[in-house]
C-alpha positions as a printed NumPy array, in Angstrom:
array([[ -11.606, -163.51 ,   89.711],
       [ -10.457, -166.98 ,   90.478],
       [  -9.155, -169.632,   88.244],
       [ -12.032, -171.788,   88.968],
       [ -14.618, -169.134,   88.341],
       [ -12.998, -168.045,   85.148],
       [ -13.03 , -171.568,   83.934],
       [ -16.589, -172.032,   84.862],
       [ -17.545, -168.858,   83.06 ],
       [ -15.766, -169.78 ,   79.983],
       [ -17.271, -173.216,   80.01 ],
       [ -20.778, -171.905,   80.365],
       [ -20.128, -169.416,   77.522],
       [ -18.797, -172.286,   75.218],
       [ -21.62 , -174.348,   75.967],
       [ -24.2  , -171.801,   75.254],
       [ -22.528, -171.283,   71.844],
       [ -22.717, -175.079,   71.285],
       [ -26.627, -174.95 ,   71.933],
       [ -26.978, -171.972,   69.834],
       [ -25.464, -173.408,   66.791],
       [ -27.33 , -176.646,   67.262],
       [ -30.547, -175.151,   67.221],
       [ -29.734, -172.885,   64.527],
       [ -29.706, -175.535,   61.758],
       [ -27.391, -178.482,   62.92 ],
       [ -29.67 , -181.539,   62.954],
       [ -26.966, -183.139,   65.489],
       [ -24.067, -182.358,   67.455],
       [ -21.95 , -184.723,   65.513],
       [ -22.571, -182.382,   62.285],
       [ -20.222, -179.711,   63.84 ],
       [ -18.461, -181.418,   66.797],
       [ -15.741, -181.602,   67.992],
       [ -14.73 , -178.007,   67.118],
       [ -16.042, -175.188,   69.428],
       [ -15.901, -171.453,   68.23 ],
       [ -13.103, -169.326,   69.342],
       [ -13.856, -167.734,   72.766],
       [ -13.086, -164.322,   71.568],
       [ -15.745, -164.706,   68.848],
       [ -18.78 , -165.669,   70.996],
       [ -20.053, -161.976,   71.646],
       [ -19.182, -160.902,   67.932],
       [ -21.637, -162.882,   65.558],
       [ -23.393, -159.578,   64.976],
       [ -21.913, -156.114,   64.359],
       [ -24.553, -154.9  ,   66.808],
       [ -22.527, -156.36 ,   69.599],
       [ -21.217, -153.709,   72.116],
       [ -18.311, -153.985,   74.299],
       [ -17.996, -152.192,   77.711],
       [ -17.555, -148.593,   78.088],
       [ -14.248, -146.973,   76.831],
       [ -11.8  , -146.342,   79.845],
       [ -10.663, -143.102,   80.757],
       [  -7.214, -141.957,   79.134],
       [  -6.291, -139.544,   81.911],
       [  -3.168, -138.357,   80.267],
       [  -2.205, -139.436,   76.928],
       [   1.677, -139.384,   76.479],
       [   1.998, -141.076,   73.224],
       [   0.201, -140.365,   69.883],
       [  -0.811, -143.541,   67.915],
       [  -1.08 , -143.104,   64.095],
       [  -2.541, -145.05 ,   61.089],
       [   0.106, -145.3  ,   58.651],
       [  -2.138, -146.449,   55.841],
       [  -5.137, -148.556,   55.322],
       [  -6.01 , -150.517,   52.281],
       [  -9.153, -152.44 ,   50.972],
       [  -8.462, -156.008,   50.114],
       [ -11.893, -158.055,   50.94 ],
       [ -13.87 , -159.411,   53.813],
       [ -12.495, -162.162,   55.875],
       [ -13.425, -164.651,   58.521],
       [ -11.784, -164.621,   62.124],
       [  -8.479, -165.905,   61.566],
       [  -6.974, -164.265,   58.709],
       [  -3.827, -162.048,   59.291],
       [  -1.348, -160.434,   56.913],
       [   2.116, -161.935,   56.292],
       [   4.752, -159.594,   56.7  ],
       [   8.199, -160.124,   54.574],
       [  11.395, -157.991,   54.181],
       [   9.83 , -155.975,   51.233],
       [   6.182, -156.801,   51.039],
       [   2.927, -157.398,   53.045],
       [   0.717, -159.979,   51.682],
       [  -3.049, -160.31 ,   52.447],
       [  -6.003, -162.383,   51.475],
       [  -9.753, -162.317,   51.309],
       [ -12.092, -165.257,   51.741],
       [ -13.299, -164.785,   47.845],
       [  -9.843, -165.905,   46.826],
       [  -8.256, -162.317,   46.51 ],
       [  -4.557, -162.163,   47.282],
       [  -2.578, -158.735,   47.087],
       [   0.891, -157.817,   47.541],
       [   1.141, -154.454,   49.476],
       [   4.005, -151.879,   49.735],
       [   5.01 , -151.798,   53.695],
       [   5.511, -148.115,   53.823],
       [   2.544, -146.807,   51.93 ],
       [   0.069, -149.662,   51.477],
       [   0.15 , -149.194,   47.657],
       [  -1.409, -152.391,   46.162],
       [   1.715, -153.824,   43.783],
       [  -0.586, -156.319,   42.572],
       [  -3.796, -158.261,   42.987],
       [  -5.074, -161.528,   41.995],
       [  -7.727, -164.102,   42.581],
       [  -6.74 , -167.742,   42.887],
       [ -10.094, -168.821,   41.724],
       [ -10.998, -170.636,   45.105],
       [ -12.571, -169.898,   48.447],
       [ -10.009, -169.328,   50.918],
       [ -10.289, -170.587,   54.638],
       [  -6.96 , -169.343,   55.9  ],
       [  -4.772, -166.13 ,   55.082],
       [  -1.454, -165.925,   54.091],
       [   2.074, -167.367,   54.902],
       [   4.885, -166.157,   53.133],
       [   8.577, -165.456,   52.66 ],
       [  10.644, -163.399,   50.235],
       [   9.793, -165.823,   47.312],
       [   6.526, -167.115,   47.608],
       [   3.124, -166.616,   49.295],
       [   1.047, -169.491,   50.349],
       [  -2.816, -169.61 ,   51.108],
       [  -5.245, -172.469,   51.831],
       [  -8.585, -173.327,   51.143],
       [ -11.86 , -174.953,   52.751],
       [ -11.574, -178.236,   50.314],
       [  -7.799, -178.761,   51.434],
       [  -6.089, -177.17 ,   48.795],
       [  -2.74 , -175.123,   49.086],
       [  -1.894, -172.566,   46.506],
       [   1.392, -170.76 ,   45.965],
       [   1.948, -167.53 ,   44.509],
       [   5.523, -166.166,   43.324],
       [   6.585, -162.609,   44.584],
       [   5.379, -161.276,   41.184],
       [   2.089, -162.572,   41.59 ],
       [   2.214, -165.781,   39.348],
       [   0.489, -168.96 ,   40.708],
       [   3.508, -171.365,   41.116],
       [   2.005, -174.648,   42.238],
       [  -1.215, -176.38 ,   44.014],
       [  -1.133, -179.123,   46.326],
       [  -3.607, -180.911,   48.476],
       [  -3.806, -181.899,   52.101],
       [  -6.144, -184.115,   53.942],
       [  -9.014, -181.584,   54.861],
       [  -9.669, -177.664,   55.222],
       [  -6.546, -175.525,   56.   ],
       [  -7.237, -174.046,   59.243],
       [  -4.271, -171.583,   59.758],
       [  -2.007, -169.283,   57.741],
       [   0.92 , -171.747,   56.684],
       [   4.024, -170.946,   58.404],
       [   7.   , -170.473,   55.581],
       [  10.535, -170.563,   56.365],
       [  13.831, -172.669,   55.249],
       [  12.09 , -173.885,   51.999],
       [   9.01 , -175.45 ,   53.79 ],
       [   5.363, -174.402,   54.274],
       [   3.933, -175.987,   57.502],
       [   0.2  , -176.494,   57.056],
       [  -2.464, -177.193,   59.611],
       [  -5.406, -179.642,   58.275],
       [  -8.864, -179.619,   60.085],
       [  -8.414, -183.329,   60.803],
       [  -5.583, -182.738,   63.214],
       [  -2.607, -183.622,   60.695],
       [   0.061, -181.127,   60.116],
       [   1.996, -181.249,   56.568],
       [   5.181, -179.905,   55.353],
       [   5.385, -178.986,   51.725],
       [   8.528, -178.038,   49.669],
       [   7.926, -174.207,   48.769],
       [   9.405, -174.876,   45.226],
       [   7.1  , -177.229,   44.018],
       [   4.508, -178.196,   46.715],
       [   5.644, -181.898,   47.24 ],
       [   5.002, -183.374,   50.569],
       [   7.982, -183.911,   52.888],
       [   6.426, -185.071,   56.101],
       [   3.161, -185.489,   57.818],
       [   2.608, -185.122,   61.708],
       [  -0.32 , -186.144,   63.714],
       [  -1.654, -186.588,   67.312],
       [  -4.712, -187.868,   68.416],
       [  -7.029, -184.835,   69.05 ],
       [  -9.084, -184.847,   72.37 ],
       [ -12.861, -185.138,   72.257],
       [ -13.265, -181.463,   72.117],
       [ -11.282, -178.638,   70.628],
       [ -11.46 , -174.757,   70.079],
       [ -11.42 , -173.566,   66.762],
       [  -7.675, -172.463,   66.221],
       [  -6.009, -170.463,   63.186],
       [  -2.649, -170.265,   64.803],
       [   0.157, -171.2  ,   62.705],
       [   3.401, -172.873,   63.536],
       [   6.818, -171.239,   64.354],
       [   9.769, -172.234,   62.263],
       [  13.127, -171.094,   63.784],
       [  16.748, -172.702,   63.998],
       [  15.928, -175.677,   61.97 ],
       [  12.838, -176.711,   63.993],
       [   9.079, -176.68 ,   63.438],
       [   7.459, -175.785,   66.79 ],
       [   3.736, -176.923,   66.688],
       [   1.153, -176.289,   69.228],
       [  -1.706, -178.677,   69.349],
       [  -5.031, -179.475,   70.995],
       [  -4.752, -180.853,   74.469],
       [  -2.053, -178.517,   75.328],
       [   1.151, -180.133,   73.905],
       [   3.949, -178.451,   72.022],
       [   6.053, -180.288,   69.848],
       [   9.599, -179.645,   68.341],
       [  10.142, -181.415,   64.74 ],
       [  13.164, -181.224,   62.639],
       [  11.56 , -178.978,   59.806],
       [  13.538, -180.919,   56.76 ],
       [  12.29 , -184.545,   57.51 ],
       [   9.455, -184.217,   60.324],
       [  11.321, -186.228,   63.107],
       [   9.953, -185.504,   66.479],
       [  12.715, -184.04 ,   68.81 ],
       [  10.39 , -183.737,   71.798],
       [   6.811, -183.217,   73.089],
       [   5.964, -181.366,   76.186],
       [   2.822, -180.276,   78.134],
       [   2.059, -176.653,   78.037],
       [  -1.128, -177.554,   79.942],
       [  -2.619, -180.55 ,   81.475],
       [  -6.528, -180.508,   80.696],
       [  -8.681, -180.692,   84.137],
       [ -12.335, -180.156,   84.985],
       [ -15.295, -182.318,   85.152],
       [ -16.53 , -181.74 ,   81.57 ],
       [ -15.113, -182.002,   78.182],
       [ -15.64 , -178.111,   78.033],
       [ -13.755, -177.301,   81.27 ],
       [ -10.996, -179.602,   79.996],
       [ -10.196, -177.701,   76.845],
       [  -6.59 , -176.799,   76.966],
       [  -5.482, -176.027,   73.53 ],
       [  -2.422, -174.217,   72.501],
       [  -4.177, -171.658,   70.333],
       [  -1.568, -169.148,   69.593],
       [   1.838, -169.448,   67.826],
       [   4.902, -170.442,   69.844],
       [   7.316, -167.565,   70.552],
       [  11.314, -167.881,   70.373],
       [  13.159, -166.373,   73.059],
       [  16.792, -166.872,   72.507],
       [  17.507, -170.686,   72.928],
       [  14.14 , -171.049,   74.434],
       [  10.527, -171.379,   72.887],
       [   7.555, -170.367,   74.812],
       [   3.673, -171.103,   74.601],
       [   0.574, -170.355,   75.975],
       [  -2.544, -172.495,   76.302],
       [  -6.207, -171.594,   76.463],
       [  -7.499, -172.288,   80.078],
       [  -4.004, -173.675,   80.893],
       [  -0.479, -172.221,   81.561],
       [   2.23 , -170.148,   80.137],
       [   5.587, -172.194,   79.581],
       [   9.097, -171.709,   78.457],
       [  10.986, -174.635,   77.233],
       [  14.614, -175.087,   76.136],
       [  14.263, -175.524,   72.222],
       [  16.794, -178.206,   71.844],
       [  15.843, -180.508,   74.785],
       [  12.291, -179.782,   75.696],
       [  12.796, -179.17 ,   79.555],
       [  10.935, -176.641,   81.152],
       [  12.69 , -173.311,   82.194],
       [   9.664, -171.688,   83.83 ],
       [   5.973, -171.873,   83.933],
       [   3.02 , -169.778,   85.281],
       [  -0.462, -170.354,   85.82 ],
       [  -1.413, -167.528,   83.015],
       [  -3.939, -168.812,   80.528],
       [  -4.484, -167.157,   77.232],
       [  -6.506, -167.652,   73.776],
       [  -5.019, -164.349,   72.211],
       [  -1.334, -165.259,   72.641],
       [   1.78 , -163.16 ,   73.468],
       [   4.489, -160.987,   72.111],
       [   7.639, -159.772,   73.491],
       [  10.224, -157.035,   73.746],
       [  14.091, -157.281,   75.153],
       [  12.766, -157.671,   78.574],
       [   9.108, -159.221,   78.932],
       [   6.543, -161.267,   77.552],
       [   3.01 , -159.702,   77.093],
       [   0.098, -161.871,   77.206],
       [  -3.896, -161.121,   76.823],
       [  -5.165, -163.585,   79.371],
       [  -8.366, -165.423,   79.298],
       [  -9.955, -162.829,   81.397],
       [  -9.121, -159.697,   79.139],
       [  -6.282, -158.398,   81.114],
       [  -2.685, -157.741,   79.645],
       [  -0.183, -159.154,   81.53 ],
       [   3.806, -158.593,   81.502],
       [   5.98 , -161.389,   82.546],
       [   9.684, -161.229,   83.003],
       [  11.227, -163.264,   79.942],
       [  13.959, -164.645,   82.002],
       [  12.03 , -166.049,   85.014],
       [   8.317, -165.785,   84.297],
       [   7.511, -163.231,   87.267],
       [   4.915, -161.034,   86.819],
       [   6.016, -157.31 ,   85.978],
       [   2.561, -155.991,   86.04 ],
       [  -1.029, -156.638,   85.138],
       [  -3.375, -154.092,   83.524],
       [  -7.153, -154.862,   83.364],
       [  -8.5  , -151.226,   82.182],
       [  -9.481, -152.796,   78.894],
       [ -10.993, -156.191,   80.078],
       [ -14.52 , -155.067,   78.928],
       [ -13.359, -154.034,   75.553],
       [ -12.855, -157.641,   74.165],
       [  -9.387, -157.139,   73.05 ],
       [  -7.199, -159.646,   71.009],
       [  -3.728, -160.736,   71.574],
       [  -0.844, -158.03 ,   72.019],
       [   1.695, -156.74 ,   69.533],
       [   4.464, -154.314,   69.984],
       [   3.859, -150.937,   68.441],
       [   6.797, -149.01 ,   68.59 ],
       [   8.036, -149.099,   72.262],
       [   4.371, -149.853,   73.473],
       [   2.129, -152.911,   73.861],
       [  -0.634, -152.519,   71.435],
       [  -4.193, -154.43 ,   71.466],
       [  -7.037, -153.892,   69.09 ],
       [ -10.676, -154.074,   70.541],
       [ -13.963, -155.267,   69.014],
       [ -14.65 , -151.84 ,   67.544],
       [ -11.336, -151.353,   65.915],
       [  -9.696, -149.074,   68.376],
       [  -5.879, -149.554,   69.115],
       [  -5.067, -148.865,   72.657],
       [  -1.512, -148.462,   73.904],
       [   0.084, -149.393,   77.288],
       [   3.638, -148.531,   78.457],
       [   5.961, -151.488,   78.854],
       [   7.619, -150.368,   82.108],
       [   4.289, -150.436,   84.188],
       [   1.224, -151.104,   81.935],
       [  -0.104, -147.595,   81.978],
       [  -2.779, -146.835,   79.71 ],
       [  -1.147, -144.062,   77.681],
       [  -2.644, -143.771,   74.179],
       [  -5.474, -144.951,   71.728],
       [  -6.724, -144.325,   68.15 ],
       [  -9.772, -145.387,   66.184],
       [  -9.538, -147.229,   62.967],
       [ -12.276, -148.58 ,   60.634],
       [ -14.667, -149.523,   63.453],
       [ -14.547, -153.198,   62.666],
       [ -13.665, -156.26 ,   64.517],
       [  -9.968, -157.29 ,   63.798],
       [  -9.826, -160.809,   62.178],
       [  -6.907, -161.794,   64.267],
       [  -4.107, -160.712,   66.51 ],
       [  -1.908, -158.055,   64.464],
       [   1.392, -158.981,   63.023],
       [   4.516, -156.951,   63.687],
       [   6.085, -154.668,   61.079],
       [   9.163, -152.588,   60.987],
       [   7.122, -149.506,   61.907],
       [   4.542, -150.795,   64.159],
       [   2.026, -153.396,   63.419],
       [  -0.718, -154.605,   60.955],
       [  -3.904, -156.351,   60.969],
       [  -6.927, -157.287,   58.798],
       [ -10.344, -156.16 ,   59.858],
       [ -13.437, -158.083,   59.504],
       [ -14.903, -155.509,   56.955],
       [ -11.985, -155.979,   54.544],
       [  -9.32 , -153.26 ,   55.483],
       [  -5.609, -154.032,   56.076],
       [  -4.533, -151.39 ,   58.551],
       [  -1.137, -150.456,   59.282],
       [  -0.29 , -148.537,   62.451],
       [   2.639, -146.973,   64.302],
       [   3.486, -143.958,   66.927],
       [   4.527, -140.422,   66.194]])
């Protein structure tokens, strides 16, 4: 499928979704604009949605396993567990927050923060932080006690990124706030002008090497000093293009990924680019667009592109190593490493595994039958994600 036809198909789907939302009860478009639903959710508003047929698994060479499954509570799209050295934290929309043992899934504690949550958990070894639709940010200590509450300017839209004593929080009005994890005091605020139309986005920032790397609507990546918010550089991951605002959406909708001294990002209807993390100069770029994002191993980046294929790119040069489209009709999310394999989860909760060397389809396993709320997070033994029906699921390989 050509880039032009892919853009046209996605723009048409987004336009249909906009009209559907307007006719379903919005009196005017401005009552919900400028945010468009995430593209991968458009067919998933009903549990009755059916994906394409299951691809043939000719010769399974690896056995994926469900390590454990825990019940937390139902979540909207965008919720994902936070993985720390000795805990996994997960939240539910009703305000539930749990701490789980990474090895067994045993619930170590469960509390309710007495607020409806709009974003999942960000955490380090000392604190777990969640956000609400009213712009409240709530921090809970590792032993389950509420430490502080702070306010940002509007709905918290993504899990906070927590590291180096700072929580970086995305607000629905386009602002990014840095709060001190010890007391919730504001350290800095970053804001760029949003384009006329953006995709609903639940991707957090990435904090590394003293920098906060922030993907934005309009296809930009910014590098800020995490302690004071000074902007080191801004660069274009994608340049919006097209005849309509729908076609011109080119948002960075997944977390930036560190690769040694480089930082890499991918944009919906845009490109994948690696930058020098200190200077912001481009190291390489490819015309590979993604909403689901990417992961990596020692050799490659792995990306779920806008058409539903999984692509391996060489980390040093960006050259295509392989492309696998056998799962393109299964409505897969972004990839995550599961042992030595690339794992993706489809709309029915099946985990599929691909070989890193050549993309061969080598294994799969059913989980709870529910849509994943977000791309899985990496763990020491594989990957973990939350499903829409309320489960936290840990997987690995035997």
